[in-house]
C-alpha positions in Angstrom: 204.0 179.7 26.5 205.3 176.4 28.0 202.9 175.0 30.5 203.7 173.5 34.0 202.0 170.2 33.9 201.2 167.3 36.4 201.1 164.0 34.6 198.6 161.6 36.0 198.9 158.0 34.7 195.6 155.7 34.7 195.3 152.4 36.4 194.6 149.0 35.2 191.1 148.8 33.8 191.4 152.1 31.6 192.6 149.8 28.4 188.8 149.1 27.2 187.3 148.1 23.9 187.5 151.7 22.7 191.4 151.5 22.8 191.7 148.3 20.8 194.4 148.6 17.8 195.7 151.8 19.0 199.2 151.1 19.6 201.6 152.4 17.0 203.2 149.9 14.7 206.9 149.9 15.4 207.1 152.1 18.1 210.2 151.5 20.4 208.2 151.1 23.6 205.8 148.6 22.1 208.6 146.6 20.5 210.7 146.4 23.9 207.3 145.1 25.7 206.9 142.8 22.8 210.4 141.3 23.2 210.0 140.7 26.9 206.7 138.9 26.6 208.1 136.9 23.9 211.1 135.9 26.0 208.6 135.0 28.8 206.4 132.6 26.5 203.3 134.9 26.5 201.4 136.7 24.0 203.0 139.9 22.7 201.7 143.2 23.6 200.9 143.9 19.7 199.1 140.6 19.2 196.9 141.5 22.2 196.2 144.8 20.9 195.7 143.8 17.6 193.2 141.0 18.3 190.3 140.9 16.1 188.0 141.7 19.1 187.9 142.8 22.8 187.3 139.7 24.9 187.6 139.7 28.8 189.8 136.4 28.8 192.6 138.5 26.9 192.0 142.0 27.7 190.8 142.2 31.2 192.7 139.8 33.2 195.7 141.1 34.9 198.2 139.1 33.3 197.6 140.8 30.1 195.8 144.2 31.2 198.5 145.5 33.2 201.2 145.7 30.6 198.7 146.7 27.8 197.6 149.5 30.2 201.3 150.5 30.7 202.3 150.4 27.0 199.4 152.7 26.1 200.5 155.2 28.4 204.4 155.0 28.0 203.4 155.7 24.2 201.6 158.8 25.2 204.4 160.1 27.3 206.7 159.6 24.6 204.4 161.6 22.5 204.4 164.9 24.9 206.3 167.9 23.4 208.5 169.0 26.0 209.1 172.4 24.2 205.2 172.9 25.0 204.9 171.1 28.3 207.0 171.3 31.3 206.5 168.2 33.4 206.9 169.5 36.9 205.5 166.2 38.9 204.1 162.8 38.1 201.7 160.6 40.1 199.0 157.9 39.1 196.4 155.8 40.1 197.1 152.4 41.6 198.9 150.5 38.8 199.3 153.9 37.5 201.9 154.7 40.2 204.0 152.1 38.7 204.0 153.9 35.4 204.5 156.9 37.2 207.7 155.7 38.4 208.8 155.3 35.1 207.4 158.7 33.9 209.7 160.2 36.8 212.7 158.2 36.0 212.9 156.0 38.9 212.8 153.0 36.8 213.9 152.6 33.4 211.6 151.0 30.9 212.8 147.7 31.3 212.6 147.6 35.2 208.9 149.3 35.1 207.7 146.5 32.6 209.3 144.0 34.7 207.5 145.1 38.0 204.3 145.5 36.2 204.5 142.1 34.3 205.5 140.2 37.7 202.5 141.6 39.9 200.0 141.4 36.7 200.9 137.9 36.3 200.7 137.0 39.8 196.9 137.4 39.0 196.8 134.3 36.4 194.1 131.9 37.7 194.8 133.7 41.1 192.5 136.4 41.6 192.5 137.3 45.3 189.1 138.6 46.7 187.7 141.4 44.7 187.3 145.3 44.1 183.8 147.0 44.5 183.4 150.5 43.2 180.7 152.8 44.8 180.2 156.6 44.4 180.2 159.2 47.3 179.1 162.1 45.1 175.8 163.2 43.8 175.0 163.9 40.0 176.5 167.4 40.4 179.6 165.9 42.1 178.9 167.0 45.4 179.6 165.0 48.7 176.6 162.6 49.4 176.2 162.0 53.2 173.7 159.0 52.3 176.3 157.4 50.3 179.1 157.9 52.9 177.0 156.3 55.5 176.2 153.3 53.2 180.0 153.1 52.8 180.7 153.1 56.4 178.0 150.5 57.0 179.9 148.5 54.6 183.2 148.8 56.2 181.9 147.7 59.2 182.5 144.1 58.2 185.9 142.9 58.8 186.2 141.3 55.2 185.8 144.9 53.7 188.7 147.5 53.3 189.3 150.7 51.7 191.3 149.9 48.6 191.6 153.2 46.9 190.0 156.6 47.4 189.4 157.8 44.2 187.9 161.2 44.3 184.0 160.9 44.2 184.2 157.1 44.2 185.6 154.7 46.8 187.0 151.2 45.9 186.8 148.5 48.5 188.7 145.6 48.8 186.7 142.6 49.9 186.9 138.7 50.6 184.0 136.6 49.8 182.0 137.3 53.0 182.7 140.9 52.7 181.5 141.1 49.1 178.3 139.6 50.1 178.1 142.0 53.1 178.7 144.9 51.0 176.2 144.2 48.6 173.4 143.9 51.3 174.3 147.3 52.8 175.1 149.3 49.8 171.8 150.6 47.9 171.6 150.1 44.3 172.6 153.2 42.2 172.2 153.7 38.6 174.4 156.3 36.9 175.9 157.1 33.6 174.8 153.4 32.3 176.4 151.8 35.3 174.8 149.9 38.3 176.6 150.4 41.5 178.0 148.6 43.6 180.1 147.6 40.6 182.8 144.6 41.0 185.8 145.3 38.9 186.2 142.1 36.6 189.3 139.9 37.5 190.5 142.4 40.1 192.3 141.2 43.2 191.6 143.2 46.3 195.2 145.2 45.9 195.8 148.1 48.5 194.5 145.9 51.4 195.9 143.2 53.9 194.5 140.7 51.8 197.5 140.9 49.5 200.3 140.6 52.0 201.4 137.1 50.7 201.5 138.9 47.4 203.5 141.8 48.7 206.0 138.8 50.5 206.3 137.0 47.0 207.1 140.5 45.2 209.9 141.6 47.5 211.6 138.3 47.1 211.5 138.0 43.5 212.2 141.7 42.8 214.9 142.3 45.4 217.4 143.4 42.7 214.9 145.8 41.1 216.9 148.8 40.0 214.9 151.6 41.6 216.7 155.2 41.3 216.1 158.6 42.8 213.2 160.2 40.7 214.4 162.8 38.3 210.9 164.8 38.2 208.9 164.8 41.7 206.8 161.8 42.2 203.9 161.7 44.4 202.8 158.1 46.2 199.5 156.9 47.0 200.3 157.8 50.3 200.8 161.5 49.3 204.6 161.5 50.2 206.4 163.6 47.6 209.4 162.0 46.3 212.0 164.5 45.3 215.0 163.9 43.0 217.0 163.5 46.5 214.7 160.6 47.7 216.3 157.5 48.7 215.9 154.9 46.0 216.0 152.1 49.0 212.9 154.0 50.7 210.9 154.3 47.3 211.6 150.6 46.7 210.2 149.8 50.4 207.2 152.0 49.7 206.5 150.5 46.2 206.8 146.7 47.1 205.5 147.0 50.7 203.1 149.6 52.2 201.7 150.4 48.7 200.4 146.7 48.1 198.7 146.3 51.4 197.7 149.8 52.4 194.8 152.1 50.9 195.7 153.8 47.8 194.9 157.4 48.4 194.6 158.7 45.0 192.7 161.8 46.3 195.2 162.9 48.8 198.0 162.3 46.3 196.7 164.6 43.7 195.6 167.3 46.1 199.0 167.3 47.5 200.7 167.3 44.1 198.7 170.4 42.9 199.2 172.1 46.4 203.0 171.6 46.1 203.5 172.0 42.5 201.0 174.6 41.2 200.7 173.2 37.7 198.9 174.9 35.3 197.3 172.1 33.8 196.9 168.4 34.7 197.9 166.2 31.8 196.0 162.5 31.5 198.0 160.3 29.2 195.8 157.1 27.9 194.5 154.7 27.5 191.1 156.4 27.6 190.2 159.1 30.1 188.7 157.1 33.1 190.4 159.3 35.3 188.9 162.4 34.2 186.0 162.2 36.5 188.0 161.5 39.8 190.4 164.4 39.1 187.7 166.7 38.5 185.7 165.7 41.5 189.0 166.0 43.6 189.9 169.4 42.4 186.2 170.2 43.0 186.5 168.9 46.8 189.7 171.4 47.1 187.8 174.4 45.5 190.8 174.3 43.1 190.7 177.4 40.8 187.3 178.2 42.2 185.7 174.9 41.1 182.4 174.2 42.7 180.8 171.7 41.1 180.5 169.7 37.8 179.1 172.7 35.6 181.7 175.1 36.6 184.2 172.1 35.9 182.9 171.9 32.4 182.7 175.6 31.8 186.2 175.8 32.9 187.4 173.2 30.4 185.6 175.0 27.8 187.4 178.1 28.5 191.1 179.3 27.2 192.4 177.8 30.4 191.5 174.2 30.9 192.4 172.7 34.0 192.7 169.0 32.3 194.1 167.7 29.1 193.4 164.2 28.3 195.3 163.0 25.7 192.7 160.5 24.6 190.6 163.4 23.4 192.1 164.7 19.8 191.4 168.3 20.6 192.9 168.3 23.8 196.0 165.9 22.7 196.7 168.6 20.3 197.4 170.9 22.8 200.1 168.3 24.4 201.9 166.9 21.7 
């Protein structure tokens, strides 16, 4: 049976140490991206992926991590077996929305690479503010009123903004004063080997007003970006559903306008996608599977297919009708390619 799938593209930061060396030699997507970087006088994607070791200077910095992430996702998208998987919709988290534009056919490979490389390279020695992650759910992935209250206290400061609503986690965009305030009012939490609040390394405060100048620069330099109406339904970070008859001008305006300076509501985007499209399964292309937890938490919050908590999600994943297939996991990838 051909499965109706919603594809969800990951954001920057999903290319981590475990992904080093995973890009296939000679793949046409990788070759095209290598050519772009060489023309710009920058280290090729292949060279970054084949580095002898994973280092923050190379693999976390936005000017490298952005296109590395896109390359990994695009390679996975090309591997999906369309005879088994019917892609009925596409969305993504943060930078993953730019990849979703490509996956939906609103941008060709060159256009998507230009968009991502341009915005990624703006971050070279120019990180603006920062991003902090903090959980909103407990260990069973149920909402925590105490955590929500702490986040509300952090947001009372004018230098703290909602950046990304990521299901059971919120990402805050902060300036220097806001960072200090948030660290004071957010109680430390240890979970899964991580300590929260966690500052994302080398990340600017995207999706907040702090990025207004970046947006202005991008709109000027990418005025001729060849946006098209998507061939596949696309859901943005404002939960607007872009059908194949969507105005390319409106999509360009959102991508290089509000999307840069307003909160990216991944939670609402995913909830809208599953509500509008009723997919059989959610497919997560790589790199990694870092969106697995947030996607599951959002589905639990919406009681999709009767999901109530972490245990019910894991039980459904172990059944013959899983709700999610992560291409980074070999046993799940085998059901997609």
